[in-house]
N, C-alpha and C positions, 0 to 999 in steps of 0.2 A: 504494500500500500504506500503510495507516494504522498509527499507534502500536499496539504497541511497535516495529514494523518501521522506522519513521522514525528512531528512535534508533540502531538497528543501521546503517541506511544512512549516517547522519551519521558514525558511527565508521569505517565502511568508507571513506568519502570521505577522512577524515583519514589513514587508512593508505595509501591510494593516492597522496595528495598527498606524503606522506613518501617513498614509494618513488621518485617522480619528482624530488622535490627533492634526493634523495641521488645522482641520476644526471645532473647538469647537463652532464657531459662527453660525453654522447651528442650526435652531430652535430646542430646546431640544428634543421634542417628535419625530421630524423627524430624528434627529441624532440617537436617541435611536432605532427607528424602522429600520433604514438602517443598523446600527451596529448589531442589533439583528439577522438579517438573514445572514449577512456576516460571523459572528463569531459563527454560530450555528453548525459548523462542516462541513463535506463534504470531498470528496476525493481530491479536488484541482487538478483535472485532467488537466484542461486547463492551469493553470499556470505552472504545471510540464512539459507539452508539450512545452510551450514557452521556458523554461529553457533548456530542453533536446534538443530541436531543435537548440538552439544557441550553445550549447556545442558540438553537433554532427558535426558542421562545424568549430569548433575551437574558438568559442566565449566564453566570460567570464560570469559566473553565475550572478555576481553582476550587470552587465550591463543590464541583461534581467529582473531584478526584477520589475521595475516600469510597464513595459508592461505586465508581468505575473500577477501582482496584478490587472491591469485594466481588464484583461480577467475574473478574478474572480468576480469583481464588476458587469460586464455585465451578467455573468452567474447567479449571485444571483438575479439580476433584472428580468431575465426571469422566475426564479422559483417563485418569489413573484407574478408576474402577472399570471403565469400559474395556481396558486392555487386559484385565486380570484373566487368569486361566479359566475361571468359571464363566466369563463373559466371552470376549472375542479372542482371548489368548494370543495377543499380538506381541511381537518381539521388538518392534520399532515404533517410536513416536517422535515426530519432528526430527527425524534423522538420527535419533539417539536410542540406546536401549530403553525399553519401557521401565517404569519405576520398579515393578516387581522383579524384573530381570537383574536390576542393579542392587536392590536393597532387600529382596525377598518378599514373598507374598504377604506375610503378616504385617510387615512394616508398611508395605504399599497400601494395604487396606486402612491402616491407622493414619497414614499420610493423607489419604482421601478424606477420612473422617475429620482429621484435624483441619484441613483446608475448608471444608464445608462449615464447620462450627466457627472457625476463625472469621469467615466471611460475615456471619451474623454478629459476631463480636464487634467487628469493624462497623457494620451497618447500624448497630445500636449505640455506638459511642456518641457523646454529645456533639462532637465536632464533625460528624459524618455528613451532616446537612447544614446549610447556613441558618443563622438565627431567624431569618425571614420565613423559613419553612416551619409551620406550626407543628405541634406534637401529633395532631391527627394525620397530617400528611406524612410525617416521618413513619408513623405506625403503618399507614397504608402502603408505603414503599416496601417495608419489611414483609408485610403480609403478601403483597403481590409477588415478591421474590420467592418467598416460601412456597406459594402455590405453584409457581413456574418450575421450581426445581424438584418438587415433591411428587407424591403418588399421583397427583392430578396432572403433572407435567413431565419433566425429564425422567423421573424414576418409573412412572407408569408407562411412558413411551418405550423405555428400555425393556420392560417386562414383555410388552406385546411384541417388540422387535425380536427378542429371543424366542418367544413362543412360535413365531412365524417361520423360524429357520427350519430347513429340511422338510417343509410341509408341501403337500401336493398343491399345485396352483388351483385357484378357484375364481369364480366370477366376482368375489368380494375383495380380490387382491388390492385393487386400486383404493378402495375405501379403507382397508386396513392400513395400507401404506401411508395414506394421508393422515390417518389417526396417529401413527407412529411419528411421522415427521412434525406434525403440528405440536406434539407434546415433547418429543425428545430434543428437538432443535429449535423449533419456532417459538415455543413458549418463553424461553430465556432471552431470545433475541428481541421479542416484543417487550418483555419486561424491562430490558436494558434501556431501550429508547424511551419508553414511557416513564421509567424512573427518572431519567435525565430531564424529561419534560416537567415532572413534578418538582424536582429540585429547582428548576428554572422559573417556577411559578406559572405553569401553563394553566389556561382555563379549560373548561370541559370540551369545547370545540377543538382546541389544539390537542388535548389528550386523545380524543377520538380519532383525529387525523394521524397521530403518531401510532396508535394501535393498528390502523389500516396499513400504514407504512410498514410497521414491524411484521405484521402477518404476511405481507407481500414479499418482503425480502427474506423472511424466515423460510417461507416455502421455497422460494427460488434458491436460497443458499443450499438447502438439502438436495434439491434436484441436481444442482451443479456438482455437489459432492458425489452424488451417485454417478454422474457422467464422468467425472475425473477418475473414479475408481476403475473404470474400464478403458479410459483413453490415455492415462498417464503412467509413467514408470514409478517404481518404488523410490528411486532416487529423487524424482521430481516431487513426489507426494510427501516424502519424509516418513512414510508408513507403508506397510505392505500393500502393493497394488493388487487388485483382483480379489481381495479378501471377501468382498460381498458375494461375488460369484462362487468362490470356493465354499463359503458357508451357506450357499443357496438362500441368500437373503432376498427379501422383497426390495426391489429398486425400480426407479422409473424406467431406465433403459431396458430392464428385463421385461417389464410389463407393456410399455408403449413404444419402445425403441429409442435410439439416440436422437433422431431428427425431431420426433414429437416431444421428446424431453426438453430439447433446446427451445422449441417453440413455447412450451408451457412455462419454462423459466422466464423467457422474454415477456410473456403475458403477465406473470406475477410481478416482474420488475415494473411494467407499465402501470399496474395497479398501485404499486408503491409510489411511483413518481407522481401520479395524479393526486395522491393524498397530500403531497407536499405543497400544492399550489397556494394554500392559505398562508404559508410562511414566507413567500417571496424569496428575496435573495438570501435570507437567513437559513433557508432550507437547502442551499446549494451543497454544503458538505454532505448532508444526508443523501442528496441526489447522486453525488459522486460515489458514495459507498454502494448505492444500488447498481450503478453502472459498472463498478469494479466487480461486483458479484457476477453480473451477466457476462462480462468479458472473460471470466475464468472458464466459462463453458466451451470456449473455442480454442 
């Protein structure tokens, strides 16, 4: 992701470093394991969405940083657990050995647990949101994040994803796939941009627009991820290519083909872009993110 997002990424990195530097009392191996996956790289899409969402409604970047960092902690937790032998059993993540390969399965599980709970520790700290954000909005942000990552969101989506592996294909495959992606990936993406809007003081109309935008790019992001799994190499992806096919997972290319998958991703991006019209020039960074997601599919 290019400038201005590189500037946001740098500030997110500083915030994450600060969070870890303030918690040196975490048992050494666990601290190392948690930090290993957090600082292994990545696009930092969710934190960028928090910041861009805040700025789109007139909020300040610095005020959004703690919540932005919390989203990256949660995202990293999901990756660690997703890679575990009981889940996808992957050996590589972001071009490096997965957490359980480096630290052992037990520590990897605890590292994921630690990152998830650390995120809520950060979200609930008094300085996590500016003083202009009242207690009711702060609580709503935490509640929205919890729903997005919990059994109604990421965790529930992962359960259905695993249950669909190695199953005979049926007429309901597309419906099941949309259920998985809406919850496993889309829920946190939408929660990120909406949380940013709340921090920035968005009104109800703006929140609704950010929700539509988040739903659009969240859907497109996972479609593109499915496409890349069958079109890119392990080296380019930083994780095993073709693993979805190997595990007989439901994916858009498997169900509707590559060309139709790209068309669907484009349609979802157009939905997202149309939702940004009310923000005018302030919505340009969010529009740039949407176009970046679409470009990855080619």
